[in-house]
N, C-alpha and C positions, 0 to 999 in steps of 0.2 A: 851618371849611372846613381840612383837613389837605392837605398835599401831599406825595407820592411823587415820589423823583428814583431813575430807574433807571439804571445805567448798564450798561456790556458793554466789557470788556477783550477786546482784540484785541491780538495779538502780531503785528508787521511784518517781513517779513523776506526774504529772495534765497531761491529754490530752494536756493544753496549752503549757506547758512546752515542747512539743514535737515539733519536725524539722517541718516544712510543709512538706518536704521530707515522714515522718514516719506518718505523722496524714493523708493523703493520703490513705495510707493500712489501717490503724486503722479504717478510715472511710468506707472504703471499704466492712470491716470484721462488722464493727456495722450495714450497709444498708444491708448485706448477711443475718442478723438473720431474717429478714422478709421473706425470701427465704426456712426458715428452716421447713424441716415437723417432728414437736416433737407432733403429735397429743395424746401421750400416755404421757408424761412425763410434756408438757409443757414448756421444758429448751429448747429454741432456741439458738441455738449456729452458729456463722459465723466465717468463718476464710478467710484469704487475704492471699497470696505472691506476694510479687516483686519480678519478674525475673531480670538477669543481662537484660539489654537493657531497663527496665523498667517498662514492661510487668506485670498488675496485675490482676493475676487470683481470683477467689474467691469458696468458697463451704461454704455447710452449715451441720451438722446433719441430716442424715434421718433415721428414724424408723420403724418399723418393728412390728406388734401383736407378734410376735416370736422375742424376745428381742437379741438376738444374731445374729437376721440378718440384724440389722441397722447399722451405719457406724457414727464416727466421723465426725465433721466439718473438724477437721485438717486433716484426714488421705482423705476424698473427695476432700479436695483442693489438696494437694500434690499429689495424682495420676492423679488428671486432669492435673496439670501442668507437671509432669513429663511424661504422656503419648501424650500429645500435642505439649509441647515443650521441647524436648527429650535435644536435647542440651544447655538449658537454665539452670545454676545454679539457684535456688534460694535464693538469697540476705537477705529477711525478712520473717516472717510468722508473721501475726497477730493476735488476738484471742477477740470475744468480745462474750456477750451472755445477753440473758433478759429473762425475765418470762412478763403474764400477767399484773405484778404490774410495768413492763419498764425494764431498763437496770440495771444492777446490779451495786451495789457500787463498788464491791472487783473485782478485776479480777479473773478469773479462771483459773488454770493451765493444759494441757493437760492431758491425763490419761498416763498411763504405755503404753498401745498400739501405741499410736500417736505419745510418744517419741520413740520408738522403732523404727516408720518409720521416722520421723524427723533425727536421727541417722543414717538411710541408705542412706536417703536423703543428709544426708552432705557427707558420703562416696564416695557416684555416683559421685558427684559433686568435692569430695575434696576441702568443704568450709564450714567452719559454718555458721548457718544459726541463725542471729537476732533474738529472740522472743520478740514480743511485747504483754502484757498479759493486755487487756482494764479492768477499771475498772469506774465509773462515777465519783468515788471520787479519783482515782488514776491508775495510771500505774505500770507496773513492766515492765522493760526493762533487759533482758538477752543479755548481747553484748559477750559473748563467747561462744556460740552455745549451743547444747543439753546436751554437756555432765556435765555443772553445775546444769541439771537438771536429769540428768540420769548419776550418778556417778557408777562406777565399772561395765558399761555397756559391753554387750554380743554381738559381731560384728564380722563381717566373719574372723576374726584373729584367733579366735578357733576354725574355723572349718577347717583350713589346717594342 
């Protein structure tokens, strides 16, 4: 029997240590949390992507009384970006969250379904997406794309 060791490299920093270019997309995600429709959970999530060419697109989580009918901020953002700018690859994805008490101190990671959509976006454009997870006290930066957060991932290669 063999053993595999899977490693993930995540940079930890404060928002002030990010480049101005990265802060711009993080600030867009933070601002987007105000547009979240989270009347049931009170957990407001905003996401922002920077596309090739510099366009920034934002989205938020959208809840529904029938919980499975809602959608996460990451997927709302990526689906909108991919549908409105189908020829523009996603370079960076930033995610931020807040509650009634304010912004969260620690970053939140994308859920499994969102990770799968990020993977498909990377495949679609054949380029990794830098992921910045915002927290008021620290940010996580994943430079190597979604495979760092979704090892042993399922993709179209298995359908061939």
